[in-house]
N, CA and C atoms as an extended XYZ file, in Angstrom:
357
Properties=species:S:1:pos:R:3:atomname:S:1:resname:S:1:resid:I:1 pbc="F F F"
N         0.000       19.905        6.787 N   GLN     1
C        -0.012       18.503        7.164 CA  GLN     1
C         0.665       17.632        6.132 C   GLN     1
N         0.544       17.983        4.834 N   GLY     2
C         1.253       17.251        3.812 CA  GLY     2
C         0.493       16.083        3.263 C   GLY     2
N         1.219       15.303        2.481 N   GLN     3
C         0.666       14.133        1.822 CA  GLN     3
C         1.616       12.963        1.993 C   GLN     3
N         1.106       11.770        1.744 N   PHE     4
C         1.959       10.600        1.747 CA  PHE     4
C         2.819       10.571        0.477 C   PHE     4
N         3.993        9.987        0.592 N   VAL     5
C         4.905        9.847       -0.537 CA  VAL     5
C         5.203        8.366       -0.732 C   VAL     5
N         4.849        7.875       -1.916 N   GLU     6
C         5.043        6.465       -2.223 CA  GLU     6
C         6.241        6.279       -3.148 C   GLU     6
N         6.922        5.160       -3.007 N   SER     7
C         8.073        4.854       -3.862 CA  SER     7
C         8.222        3.351       -4.010 C   SER     7
N         9.058        2.957       -4.963 N   GLY     8
C         9.381        1.546       -5.122 CA  GLY     8
C         8.740        0.859       -6.304 C   GLY     8
N         7.872        1.569       -7.018 N   GLY     9
C         7.232        0.946       -8.172 CA  GLY     9
C         8.194        0.773       -9.336 C   GLY     9
N         7.688        0.148      -10.378 N   GLY    10
C         8.507       -0.051      -11.562 CA  GLY    10
C         7.913       -1.094      -12.477 C   GLY    10
N         8.714       -1.496      -13.449 N   LEU    11
C         8.314       -2.529      -14.406 CA  LEU    11
C         8.901       -3.860      -13.959 C   LEU    11
N         8.064       -4.866      -13.887 N   VAL    12
C         8.516       -6.179      -13.442 CA  VAL    12
C         7.835       -7.246      -14.286 C   VAL    12
N         8.518       -8.348      -14.491 N   GLN    13
C         7.940       -9.450      -15.260 CA  GLN    13
C         6.964      -10.240      -14.402 C   GLN    13
N         6.008      -10.897      -15.023 N   PRO    14
C         5.098      -11.772      -14.258 CA  PRO    14
C         5.885      -12.763      -13.414 C   PRO    14
N         5.427      -12.919      -12.175 N   GLY    15
C         6.126      -13.782      -11.229 CA  GLY    15
C         7.155      -13.057      -10.396 C   GLY    15
N         7.445      -11.818      -10.741 N   GLY    16
C         8.455      -11.056      -10.022 CA  GLY    16
C         7.942      -10.431       -8.740 C   GLY    16
N         8.825       -9.669       -8.100 N   SER    17
C         8.506       -9.048       -6.815 CA  SER    17
C         8.899       -7.580       -6.819 C   SER    17
N         8.197       -6.830       -6.014 N   LEU    18
C         8.528       -5.430       -5.747 CA  LEU    18
C         8.205       -5.136       -4.293 C   LEU    18
N         8.909       -4.164       -3.757 N   ARG    19
C         8.608       -3.690       -2.408 CA  ARG    19
C         8.329       -2.197       -2.473 C   ARG    19
N         7.116       -1.831       -2.092 N   LEU    20
C         6.719       -0.430       -2.075 CA  LEU    20
C         6.896        0.132       -0.678 C   LEU    20
N         7.198        1.417       -0.628 N   SER    21
C         7.361        2.082        0.649 CA  SER    21
C         6.591        3.394        0.643 C   SER    21
N         6.062        3.748        1.790 N   CYS    22
C         5.271        4.965        1.923 CA  CYS    22
C         5.730        5.703        3.171 C   CYS    22
N         5.926        6.983        3.024 N   THR    23
C         6.283        7.794        4.184 CA  THR    23
C         5.322        8.957        4.306 C   THR    23
N         5.209        9.454        5.513 N   GLY    24
C         4.365       10.600        5.760 CA  GLY    24
C         4.736       11.211        7.101 C   GLY    24
N         4.397       12.443        7.279 N   SER    25
C         4.712       13.085        8.549 CA  SER    25
C         3.883       12.451        9.663 C   SER    25
N         4.311       12.701       10.868 N   GLY    26
C         3.604       12.148       12.008 CA  GLY    26
C         2.183       12.655       12.134 C   GLY    26
N         1.925       13.823       11.554 N   SER    27
C         0.585       14.394       11.688 CA  SER    27
C        -0.433       13.717       10.786 C   SER    27
N         0.025       13.010        9.748 N   ILE    28
C        -0.929       12.353        8.865 CA  ILE    28
C        -0.883       10.838        8.988 C   ILE    28
N         0.223       10.309        9.472 N   PHE    29
C         0.337        8.863        9.657 CA  PHE    29
C        -0.636        8.439       10.752 C   PHE    29
N        -1.338        7.351       10.516 N   SER    30
C        -2.270        6.853       11.516 CA  SER    30
C        -1.645        5.690       12.269 C   SER    30
N        -1.564        5.829       13.567 N   SER    31
C        -1.053        4.719       14.368 CA  SER    31
C        -2.131        3.656       14.541 C   SER    31
N        -3.369        3.980       14.133 N   TYR    32
C        -4.434        2.990       14.249 CA  TYR    32
C        -4.472        2.084       13.021 C   TYR    32
N        -4.803        2.639       11.844 N   GLU    33
C        -4.895        1.797       10.655 CA  GLU    33
C        -4.381        2.529        9.440 C   GLU    33
N        -3.487        1.858        8.708 N   MET    34
C        -2.954        2.350        7.446 CA  MET    34
C        -3.206        1.314        6.362 C   MET    34
N        -3.285        1.786        5.128 N   GLY    35
C        -3.564        0.857        4.049 CA  GLY    35
C        -2.854        1.206        2.759 C   GLY    35
N        -2.750        0.223        1.900 N   TRP    36
C        -2.283        0.408        0.528 CA  TRP    36
C        -3.479        0.225       -0.407 C   TRP    36
N        -3.624        1.156       -1.309 N   PHE    37
C        -4.695        1.164       -2.278 CA  PHE    37
C        -4.068        1.095       -3.679 C   PHE    37
N        -4.870        0.714       -4.656 N   ARG    38
C        -4.383        0.760       -6.028 CA  ARG    38
C        -5.519        1.146       -6.966 C   ARG    38
N        -5.123        1.745       -8.070 N   GLN    39
C        -6.101        2.121       -9.090 CA  GLN    39
C        -5.561        1.725      -10.443 C   GLN    39
N        -6.254        0.807      -11.074 N   ALA    40
C        -5.894        0.369      -12.421 CA  ALA    40
C        -6.617        1.239      -13.440 C   ALA    40
N        -6.113        1.325      -14.648 N   PRO    41
C        -6.762        2.151      -15.667 CA  PRO    41
C        -8.223        1.757      -15.855 C   PRO    41
N        -9.098        2.761      -15.802 N   GLY    42
C       -10.517        2.527      -16.007 CA  GLY    42
C       -11.236        1.905      -14.837 C   GLY    42
N       -10.558        1.758      -13.716 N   LYS    43
C       -11.185        1.141      -12.549 CA  LYS    43
C       -11.141        2.075      -11.360 C   LYS    43
N       -11.973        1.789      -10.384 N   GLN    44
C       -11.974        2.584       -9.167 CA  GLN    44
C       -10.812        2.194       -8.272 C   GLN    44
N       -10.417        3.134       -7.438 N   ARG    45
C        -9.376        2.846       -6.467 CA  ARG    45
C        -9.888        1.826       -5.465 C   ARG    45
N        -9.053        0.854       -5.129 N   GLU    46
C        -9.462       -0.189       -4.201 CA  GLU    46
C        -8.401       -0.383       -3.114 C   GLU    46
N        -8.875       -0.798       -1.960 N   LEU    47
C        -7.988       -1.120       -0.848 CA  LEU    47
C        -7.487       -2.548       -1.038 C   LEU    47
N        -6.171       -2.730       -1.060 N   VAL    48
C        -5.640       -4.084       -1.255 CA  VAL    48
C        -5.047       -4.662        0.021 C   VAL    48
N        -4.603       -3.819        0.950 N   ALA    49
C        -4.015       -4.330        2.179 CA  ALA    49
C        -4.091       -3.264        3.261 C   ALA    49
N        -4.296       -3.692        4.493 N   SER    50
C        -4.316       -2.744        5.606 CA  SER    50
C        -3.687       -3.381        6.836 C   SER    50
N        -3.197       -2.520        7.705 N   VAL    51
C        -2.619       -2.961        8.974 CA  VAL    51
C        -3.144       -2.050       10.064 C   VAL    51
N        -3.576       -2.648       11.169 N   ARG    52
C        -4.169       -1.852       12.246 CA  ARG    52
C        -3.722       -2.358       13.597 C   ARG    52
N        -3.812       -1.493       14.562 N   SER    53
C        -3.478       -1.862       15.929 CA  SER    53
C        -4.663       -2.577       16.556 C   SER    53
N        -4.374       -3.491       17.461 N   THR    54
C        -5.443       -4.184       18.180 CA  THR    54
C        -5.389       -3.807       19.654 C   THR    54
N        -6.445       -4.147       20.365 N   ILE    55
C        -6.499       -3.808       21.787 CA  ILE    55
C        -5.477       -4.605       22.585 C   ILE    55
N        -4.912       -5.621       21.971 N   HIS    56
C        -3.924       -6.444       22.668 CA  HIS    56
C        -2.516       -5.911       22.477 C   HIS    56
N        -2.400       -4.806       21.735 N   GLY    57
C        -1.093       -4.233       21.486 CA  GLY    57
C        -0.360       -4.862       20.322 C   GLY    57
N        -1.059       -5.722       19.594 N   THR    58
C        -0.457       -6.335       18.411 CA  THR    58
C        -0.996       -5.640       17.168 C   THR    58
N        -0.598       -6.130       16.015 N   GLU    59
C        -1.098       -5.567       14.766 CA  GLU    59
C        -1.802       -6.668       13.972 C   GLU    59
N        -2.900       -6.280       13.356 N   ALA    60
C        -3.665       -7.197       12.519 CA  ALA    60
C        -3.636       -6.704       11.079 C   ALA    60
N        -3.583       -7.627       10.150 N   THR    61
C        -3.549       -7.264        8.742 CA  THR    61
C        -4.760       -7.834        8.008 C   THR    61
N        -5.131       -7.158        6.933 N   ASN    62
C        -6.223       -7.613        6.084 CA  ASN    62
C        -5.819       -7.440        4.628 C   ASN    62
N        -6.267       -8.350        3.793 N   TYR    63
C        -5.906       -8.306        2.381 CA  TYR    63
C        -7.120       -8.557        1.508 C   TYR    63
N        -7.112       -7.901        0.358 N   ALA    64
C        -8.119       -8.233       -0.646 CA  ALA    64
C        -7.875       -9.660       -1.127 C   ALA    64
N        -8.935      -10.335       -1.501 N   ASP    65
C        -8.800      -11.716       -1.943 CA  ASP    65
C        -7.821      -11.855       -3.101 C   ASP    65
N        -7.777      -10.841       -3.954 N   SER    66
C        -6.947      -10.918       -5.149 CA  SER    66
C        -5.448      -10.909       -4.843 C   SER    66
N        -5.064      -10.467       -3.648 N   VAL    67
C        -3.630      -10.381       -3.320 CA  VAL    67
C        -3.255      -11.246       -2.128 C   VAL    67
N        -4.236      -11.860       -1.510 N   LYS    68
C        -3.979      -12.661       -0.312 CA  LYS    68
C        -2.974      -13.771       -0.620 C   LYS    68
N        -1.986      -13.890        0.250 N   GLY    69
C        -0.965      -14.911        0.053 CA  GLY    69
C         0.196      -14.452       -0.795 C   GLY    69
N         0.057      -13.306       -1.442 N   ARG    70
C         1.135      -12.793       -2.296 CA  ARG    70
C         1.701      -11.463       -1.788 C   ARG    70
N         0.872      -10.645       -1.166 N   PHE    71
C         1.283       -9.342       -0.670 CA  PHE    71
C         1.378       -9.391        0.849 C   PHE    71
N         2.314       -8.613        1.387 N   THR    72
C         2.469       -8.482        2.828 CA  THR    72
C         2.656       -7.020        3.186 C   THR    72
N         1.785       -6.523        4.059 N   ILE    73
C         1.884       -5.136        4.498 CA  ILE    73
C         2.563       -5.093        5.860 C   ILE    73
N         3.357       -4.054        6.063 N   SER    74
C         3.997       -3.864        7.361 CA  SER    74
C         4.184       -2.376        7.578 C   SER    74
N         4.420       -1.988        8.811 N   ARG    75
C         4.639       -0.577        9.074 CA  ARG    75
C         5.561       -0.405       10.279 C   ARG    75
N         6.148        0.778       10.340 N   ASP    76
C         6.997        1.173       11.453 CA  ASP    76
C         6.434        2.487       11.977 C   ASP    76
N         5.751        2.434       13.103 N   VAL    77
C         5.116        3.642       13.625 CA  VAL    77
C         6.154        4.649       14.107 C   VAL    77
N         7.373        4.193       14.400 N   ALA    78
C         8.407        5.115       14.862 CA  ALA    78
C         8.912        6.006       13.740 C   ALA    78
N         8.897        5.484       12.511 N   THR    79
C         9.395        6.255       11.372 CA  THR    79
C         8.283        6.661       10.417 C   THR    79
N         7.050        6.360       10.768 N   PHE    80
C         5.881        6.741        9.963 CA  PHE    80
C         5.945        6.153        8.559 C   PHE    80
N         6.390        4.920        8.454 N   THR    81
C         6.481        4.271        7.152 CA  THR    81
C         5.559        3.060        7.089 C   THR    81
N         5.052        2.814        5.905 N   THR    82
C         4.214        1.650        5.645 CA  THR    82
C         4.705        1.006        4.352 C   THR    82
N         5.046       -0.251        4.405 N   ASP    83
C         5.594       -0.957        3.256 CA  ASP    83
C         4.628       -2.010        2.737 C   ASP    83
N         4.816       -2.358        1.472 N   LEU    84
C         4.026       -3.419        0.862 CA  LEU    84
C         4.971       -4.309        0.052 C   LEU    84
N         5.164       -5.511        0.523 N   GLN    85
C         5.955       -6.496       -0.211 CA  GLN    85
C         5.021       -7.249       -1.143 C   GLN    85
N         5.349       -7.226       -2.430 N   MET    86
C         4.485       -7.844       -3.428 CA  MET    86
C         5.254       -8.939       -4.138 C   MET    86
N         4.765      -10.149       -4.035 N   ASN    87
C         5.401      -11.307       -4.674 CA  ASN    87
C         4.448      -11.925       -5.690 C   ASN    87
N         5.000      -12.741       -6.542 N   SER    88
C         4.199      -13.459       -7.550 CA  SER    88
C         3.282      -12.509       -8.305 C   SER    88
N         3.843      -11.421       -8.736 N   LEU    89
C         3.046      -10.408       -9.429 CA  LEU    89
C         2.532      -10.924      -10.763 C   LEU    89
N         1.348      -10.477      -11.118 N   ASN    90
C         0.770      -10.834      -12.404 CA  ASN    90
C         0.246       -9.563      -13.087 C   ASN    90
N        -0.049       -9.638      -14.375 N   PRO    91
C        -0.458       -8.421      -15.099 CA  PRO    91
C        -1.666       -7.715      -14.478 C   PRO    91
N        -2.525       -8.456      -13.785 N   GLU    92
C        -3.698       -7.838      -13.150 CA  GLU    92
C        -3.314       -6.934      -11.980 C   GLU    92
N        -2.087       -7.027      -11.531 N   ASP    93
C        -1.614       -6.157      -10.452 CA  ASP    93
C        -1.137       -4.795      -10.973 C   ASP    93
N        -1.110       -4.622      -12.263 N   THR    94
C        -0.690       -3.352      -12.846 CA  THR    94
C        -1.637       -2.240      -12.422 C   THR    94
N        -1.090       -1.211      -11.803 N   ALA    95
C        -1.903       -0.118      -11.275 CA  ALA    95
C        -0.977        0.940      -10.678 C   ALA    95
N        -1.557        2.061      -10.326 N   VAL    96
C        -0.865        3.039       -9.493 CA  VAL    96
C        -1.218        2.709       -8.051 C   VAL    96
N        -0.194        2.602       -7.212 N   TYR    97
C        -0.379        2.217       -5.826 CA  TYR    97
C        -0.200        3.429       -4.917 C   TYR    97
N        -1.115        3.555       -3.962 N   TYR    98
C        -1.125        4.662       -3.018 CA  TYR    98
C        -1.232        4.132       -1.594 C   TYR    98
N        -0.746        4.915       -0.656 N   CYS    99
C        -1.036        4.594        0.734 CA  CYS    99
C        -1.836        5.740        1.339 C   CYS    99
N        -2.552        5.427        2.399 N   ASN   100
C        -3.365        6.419        3.081 CA  ASN   100
C        -3.860        5.783        4.364 C   ASN   100
N        -4.459        6.605        5.165 N   ARG   101
C        -5.143        6.092        6.320 CA  ARG   101
C        -6.318        5.235        5.854 C   ARG   101
N        -6.840        4.431        6.808 N   VAL   102
C        -8.066        3.695        6.559 CA  VAL   102
C        -9.052        4.122        7.637 C   VAL   102
N       -10.222        4.715        7.261 N   PRO   103
C       -10.608        5.094        5.897 CA  PRO   103
C        -9.724        6.220        5.378 C   PRO   103
N        -9.588        6.321        4.070 N   PRO   104
C        -8.670        7.306        3.498 CA  PRO   104
C        -9.137        8.735        3.694 C   PRO   104
N        -8.179        9.626        3.821 N   GLN   105
C        -8.434       11.056        3.936 CA  GLN   105
C        -8.064       11.713        2.613 C   GLN   105
N        -8.993       12.398        2.003 N   ASN   106
C        -8.788       12.938        0.652 CA  ASN   106
C        -7.570       13.847        0.563 C   ASN   106
N        -7.333       14.631        1.589 N   ASN   107
C        -6.231       15.586        1.531 CA  ASN   107
C        -4.861       14.922        1.605 C   ASN   107
N        -4.807       13.650        1.956 N   TYR   108
C        -3.530       12.992        2.174 CA  TYR   108
C        -3.052       12.146        0.990 C   TYR   108
N        -3.872       12.035       -0.060 N   TRP   109
C        -3.429       11.231       -1.200 CA  TRP   109
C        -2.155       11.826       -1.806 C   TRP   109
N        -1.181       10.985       -2.077 N   GLY   110
C         0.029       11.402       -2.750 CA  GLY   110
C        -0.064       11.118       -4.237 C   GLY   110
N         1.096       11.147       -4.903 N   GLN   111
C         1.139       10.919       -6.341 CA  GLN   111
C         1.046        9.442       -6.692 C   GLN   111
N         1.321        8.598       -5.723 N   GLY   112
C         1.306        7.170       -5.996 CA  GLY   112
C         2.577        6.715       -6.680 C   GLY   112
N         2.690        5.405       -6.824 N   THR   113
C         3.836        4.827       -7.530 CA  THR   113
C         3.313        3.781       -8.514 C   THR   113
N         3.780        3.874       -9.751 N   GLN   114
C         3.277        3.011      -10.818 CA  GLN   114
C         3.926        1.632      -10.747 C   GLN   114
N         3.092        0.616      -10.773 N   VAL   115
C         3.560       -0.766      -10.870 CA  VAL   115
C         3.034       -1.339      -12.177 C   VAL   115
N         3.944       -1.803      -13.002 N   THR   116
C         3.571       -2.400      -14.279 CA  THR   116
C         4.150       -3.807      -14.347 C   THR   116
N         3.252       -4.759      -14.546 N   VAL   117
C         3.668       -6.157      -14.636 CA  VAL   117
C         3.461       -6.609      -16.074 C   VAL   117
N         4.558       -6.855      -16.743 N   SER   118
C         4.474       -7.193      -18.160 CA  SER   118
C         5.737       -7.925      -18.580 C   SER   118
N         5.563       -8.818      -19.536 N   SER   119
C         6.720       -9.510      -20.094 CA  SER   119
C         7.239       -8.768      -21.324 C   SER   119
C-alpha cells in the first residue's frame, strides 16, 4: 500500500511562504478526509489542517487556531495529492510536516518534510 510522500519544506524567513505537497497511491489516499500534521521538537504531532468531502459534493476545510487565516489546504482527488499553502510563517511554525488520512493511519506515515522558520 505504501506511504505518503511529502515535499516542499525548507528554510524560510519569518513572514515568508512555503507550499507543501503530498502524494500517495490511490489505495492510501482518502477521498473522504485528508490532513496535514506537524511535529515540533519535544512536542506531540498535531493536526493543523484538514479537507473533507461533504454530502453536498463540496469540500470543507478545518484549521487549527494557530494557523487559521495563514494556511490553506487543498487536494486533487484525481492525482491523489494534498497541498498546504503556508503564508505569514513564524518561528512557531517550525516543525516536520506530514500528511495522512484523518484519522491518521499509522502505516501510512511518510518521512515528512522539514519546515524551519528563522531569520
